[in-house]
C-alpha positions in Angstrom: 75.7 59.4 118.7 77.3 59.1 115.3 76.6 62.7 114.4 78.4 63.8 117.7 81.3 61.7 116.8 81.6 63.0 113.4 81.4 66.5 114.8 84.1 65.8 117.5 86.5 64.1 115.4 86.1 65.3 111.6 84.3 68.8 111.6 85.9 70.5 114.6 89.5 69.4 114.0 89.1 70.6 110.1 87.7 73.8 111.4 90.5 74.4 113.8 93.1 73.7 110.9 91.3 76.2 108.6 91.4 78.7 111.2 95.0 78.2 111.9 96.1 78.4 108.3 94.1 81.6 108.1 95.9 83.2 111.0 99.3 82.3 109.5 98.3 84.0 106.3 97.1 87.5 108.1 100.2 87.3 110.3 102.3 87.0 107.0 100.6 89.7 105.2 100.7 91.9 108.1 104.4 91.5 108.5 104.9 92.2 105.0 102.9 95.5 105.0 104.5 96.3 108.3 108.2 96.2 106.8 106.8 98.1 103.8 104.9 101.0 105.7 107.5 101.2 108.8 110.5 101.3 106.2 112.5 98.6 107.6 115.5 97.8 105.2 115.7 94.5 103.0 118.9 92.9 103.2 120.4 92.3 99.8 123.1 89.2 99.8 125.1 88.0 96.9 127.3 85.0 97.8 130.0 83.6 95.7 130.8 79.9 95.0 133.7 80.2 97.6 131.4 81.6 100.2 132.2 85.1 99.9 129.4 87.5 100.7 128.1 91.0 99.9 125.2 92.3 101.9 123.6 95.7 101.7 120.7 97.3 103.3 118.1 98.9 101.2 115.0 100.8 102.3 112.0 100.3 99.8 110.9 97.5 97.7 111.8 99.2 94.3 115.2 100.4 95.7 115.8 96.7 96.6 115.1 95.7 93.0 117.4 98.4 91.7 120.3 97.3 94.2 120.0 93.6 93.2 120.4 95.0 89.6 123.3 97.3 90.4 125.0 94.6 92.5 124.7 92.1 89.7 126.4 94.6 87.1 129.1 95.3 89.9 129.7 91.5 89.9 129.9 90.9 86.0 132.2 93.9 85.6 134.4 92.6 88.5 134.5 95.6 90.7 132.5 94.2 93.7 134.7 93.3 96.4 135.8 89.6 96.8 134.0 88.5 93.8 135.8 87.5 90.6 135.0 88.9 87.3 132.3 87.1 85.4 133.4 86.0 81.6 130.4 85.6 79.5 131.4 83.1 76.9 
């Protein structure tokens, strides 16, 4: 009887928790792979302190990294619309 109670109240719930966590991990990685393989655009967003936003859609992981760097440079140089120039002092 004690074995059945342990099985019912401890082992089975733990197995269900592990199974649920595995499903979440598999769905996460499947969505990441689908985004990359199906070439869905990444949305690169920059927000200033006053709430001004610039967003750009970029296809590809490497291209999004390059777009982040280009957007950072535009903001630092003051050529991005709605963003003040950044003074490095």
